[in-house]
N, C-alpha and C positions, 0 to 999 in steps of 0.2 A: 701079756706082760705081767710079771710077778712083782707088783709093787708092795712095799712094806705098808702096813697100817700107819696112818698119820699119827703123830705124837699125841694129839688131843683126843683122838679116838682111843688110843692105848690108855690114856689117863682115865677116860670115862669107864673103860673096862676094869681098870685096876681098882677104882673106887666104887664100883657099882653095888657091891654088897655091904658097903659101910654106911651106917647111919651117923651123920656128924652131930656134934654137940649142939643142941638147939639153944643153948644159952648165948651163943654167939651168932651174929648175923653172918650170912655167907660172904666171904671175900675171895676173889679170884685174882691171883698174880701169875697167871700162866702164859697168856698170849701177849706178844709185843704190839698191842694196839693202844695208842694214846687215848686216854679217857677225857682229855680236855675237849671242849667244844672247838670245832673248826672255826677259825676266825671269821667274824661277820662279813668282812669285805670280800672274802672268798665266796661265801654263801650268796651274797648279793649279786656278784658277777655271774654265778651259776644261774640264778633266777632270771637275771636280765638277758641272759643269752639263750633262754629256753626256746625262743622262736627259731633258733638254728637247727632244731631237731628235724625240720623238714628237709634238711640237706644231708647227703652222704658225706662222711668225713673222708679225707684222703689218707691212704695208708702211710704216706710220708709225713703226715702232720701239717698243720697250718704254719705259715711263716711266723705269725705272732708268738706261737708257743716255742718254736725252734729258736727264734731270736732271744726269747726270755731265758731259755736254757743255756744258750751259748754265753749270754751275758752273765748268768749265774756262775758258770765255770770260770769266766774271765775274772769276775769280781772276787770269787772265793779262792781260786787256786792260781790266779795269774797265768792262765793258759788260754791262748787264743786259738779257737777252733774254727775251721772252715765248715761251710754247710755240709760238705761231703763227709765230715768227720763226726757227725752226730745224727741220731735218729730218735725222735720222740716215740715213746712206747706206751702200751696200756699197762702201766705199772712196770715192775721188773720181774714178777713171778713168771709171766708168760715168756719173757726173754730167756730167763734162766732155764726154762724147760725146752723151748724150741731152738734156741741158738746152738746149744751143743749138738742137737740132731742135725742141724744144717752144716755145722763145721765138720762133723765126723762121718757124714753120709758116704763120702767117697773113700774112706779109709777101710782097708781090707780087714784089719784086726785092730779096731780103735782102742785107744787107752786114754782114760780120763782120770785125773787125780784131783782131789779137793781136800781142804782142811777138815779135820775131824776133832771135835763135834762139828755139826754142820746143819744148815737149813736143808730140810729133806728133799726139796726140789732138785738139788744137785744130784742126789742119788737116783731120783726118778728119771732125770734126764739121761744119766749114764745108762740106766737099764733100757730106756727107750731107744738109745743109740746102739745097744748091744755091745757096750764098751766094757773092757776090763777095768776094774776100779782099783785105784791105789789111794789109800788114806794117808794124809799128812797129819799125823797125830799132834795135837796141842795138849801138852801135859803140864803138870805143876813143875816138873823138872826143867822144861824149856820156857817157863813163864808164859805158857799158852801162846807162844809166838812161833810162827813158821819161818825157818831160815833155810834157804835152798841147799846149803851145805849139808843139812841133815838128811836130805832125801835124794841125793845125787843119782843113785841107781834107779829110783822110780822116775825121776824127771827125765832122764836120758831116754826112757821108753815112752814117755807121755806125748800125746798129740794135743791135749787140751788140759789146762790146769785152772781151777777156780780157787782163789783165795778170798777171804772175807774179813777185811780190816777197815774200820773197827769191827771187832768180832762179836757175832752172836753165836753162842751164848756166853763166852768167857769174859767179854768186855775188854779184851786186850787190844792194843794198838801197835802199829809198826811205825817207826820213825821214817823220815824221808830217806836216810841212808839204807835202812833195811828194805824199803820198797825198791830202791835202786838195785839191790842185790837180786830181786826177783826179775826186774827188767833184763838185767844182764844174763840171768839164767835162761830166760825165754829166748833171747837172741843166740845164746851159745848152743842150746839144745834144740831149738827150732819149734817149740810148742807155742800155741796160742795161749796167752795169759789173760784171764779175766779177774778183776777185783770187784767184788760186790760191795759197793760203798754206801749202802742205803742208810747207815748210821753215822755218816761223816759229819752231820750237822748237830748231833747230840753229843756235846762234850762239856765237861766241867772245868778242864784246864786249858791247855793250848789246843788250838784248832788242829784237827787231824789233816794229814796230807793225802793227796790223791796219787794214784799210780801214774796219772798223766804228768804230774809234776816230776815224778821220778824218771819217767821216760825222757822228758826234756833234759833233765840234769845229766843223764848218761849219754846225751847226744842223739837219742832216737827221736828226733823232732817230728818224724812222720808217723810215730807210734806203731811201727812195724810189730805185728803180733800182739799188740796191746789193746785191750778193751776195758772200759769201766762201765759199771751200771750205777745209777742213782735214782732215787725215788722221792716223791713228795710226802709219802705216807707218814713217816716219823717226823720229818722236818716241819711240816705244816699241820700236824694233827688231822690229816685228811686222807686216811687210807681208802676211803670210798671214791676219791677222785680218780684213782688208778692212773696216775701220771708219773712216768719215769722216762729215762733215756738210756741209750747205749752210745758210747763215744769212743773214738780212737782210730784204729787202722782203717783208712778210707777204702782201701782195696777190698778188705773183708766186708765192710758195710755196704759197698755198692752191690755186691752179689747178694748179701743178706736182705737188702731192701727189695730186690726182685722177689725173693722167697716170701717176704712178708706180705706181698700183694696177694698171695694165695692163701695165707694163713687166716685172714679175716679178723684181725685184731686192731682195726683202726679205732682211735679214741673219739667218742661222740663230741661234736663241736662245742656244746655248752661246757663240757668237762675241760676241753682244751682252753677255752677262754678263761674259765675260772683258774685253771692251772697256771696259765701265763701270768695272771695277777700274783699268784702265790710265789712262783719262782722269782718274780721281780722284787719281792719285798723281803727285807731282813728283820724288821722290827718285831714282827710276830714270832719269828724264830728265836730271837733273844729272850722273849718272854717265856716261851716254852722251855728253853734251856734253864731258866731260873727255877722253874717248877721242879725239874729233874734234879737240879743241883741241891735244892732244899730237901728233896726226898733222900738223896744220898747223905746229906748232912744228918738227917734223922737216923739213917741206917748206921752211920758212924757213932752217933751218940748212944743209940739203943743196943746195937749188936757189936759195936767195936770194930767194924770192918774198915778196911782202907778204901777210900773213895777212888773208883777207877776214873781214868781220864774221859772215857767215852761210853756211849750207849746208855740205856737205863736198866741194865741187868746186874743182879748180884749172882755170881757163880759160887754158891756156898758149898764148901766141902763138908761132907757128912760120912758116917760110917757105912750106911747102906741107903741108897737113894730111894729104893722102892718102899722099904719099911718106914723111912722118915716121912715120905709123902703120905702114906696111908695113915700113920699115927697122927700127923699134923692135921689132916682132914678130919679124922675121927674126934680128936680132942679139942681142936680149935676152929673147926669149920673153915679152914683156909686151904686153898689149893695152890700148889706149885708144880713145876714139871721136873720129873726125874731126869738126870743127865743121861741115863741109859737110853731114854727115848729119843735123844738128840745125837747119839754117837754110836760108834761101833768100836769094839776093841776091849782090851783088858782093864782100862781105867774107867769104864763107863758107869760103874756103880758108886763113884766117889763124890758126886756133886748133884745139887739141884739148882735149877734156874728160877730166880725170882724176878719178876718184871715190875719195876717201880713206876707204873704208869697211872696210878690213881692220884687223886688229890691229896693234899697234905693230911687231912683228917683220917681218911681211910688208910693211907700209907702208914701213919703213926700207929693206928690201931693194929694193922697187920704185923708190923715189926715188933710191937709189944707182945703180941700173941706168940710170935716165934721165939722171942727172948724167954718168955715164961715157959714155953715148951722145952727149950733147950736146957734151962735151969732145972726144971722138974725131972727131966730124963737124965741129967748129969752128963749131957753131951758137950 
């Protein structure tokens, strides 16, 4: 399989011959990994459950975790799920890679479409599935929003479509009405539709909607062709817990569950117990959102950017993303990710992604360096 080099490896190669300015301490705003401590109550539950390591975990997940995730969906999105409509998973990365392979296996000439720029696992899954790839371009002209009407010819030919809203890396969101358009397109053209919703809990303004809500609104109460993924990584500052779920169409999930028994991705029991605690609590999530809100307020004050509703990313427009990244690292000892490493297409050199995942002090320092760099270069 001919997989693309991962973005962070590309970044290391891009910067390998550059000596950064040693007057500044190194700062890295590349990866979407929360730098806050995982809340203490989650850590304590993990320790208290360590005796369960002596037992094999079930592929289907323990009831306590499944119930916590079902309650999260009910509490957050006012959607009632049956047990058959959700599967706890080992984070969402493994699902994003193996679920497309499961869904496309019996297709003679599979076609998979996904938003562009994108999380590179989507592309890897398409290649592993031997699928033809269609990109659903998110551009400045369409406000980095995917509307089905823009991609009619591609969607008519697609077997599987992955969208990602709230979006990484552009920080754009879709309204409930806009999500409804996607459900209707899925039903009209017959493709399976996945929304990767792992940033749904990181918002500065109004809470983001779920594709499950949209499915109910258009009368698709059984979630035919509709699946959503969510994860605890961003929500609870706990990427190491590897706790996620896939929810929606019970007919798809029943067959997928059997497939998963062969994949070997069951979540260790102590992680499930700690995850159940995290999914059940909202207070720690509110505290995390306040940190990201303040980081964005700093970005508005220092760089003059408009605060996005969701995620913790700045999608900064530049003249040349590769040159910007190299010079910023050389002069300010600060790393960001070029947009061309996260996308394919003609617009790929116009942005860099900046992850505001540090504490207030480091975030302010990084943003001031970027401001000085932009002013000095006249950008």
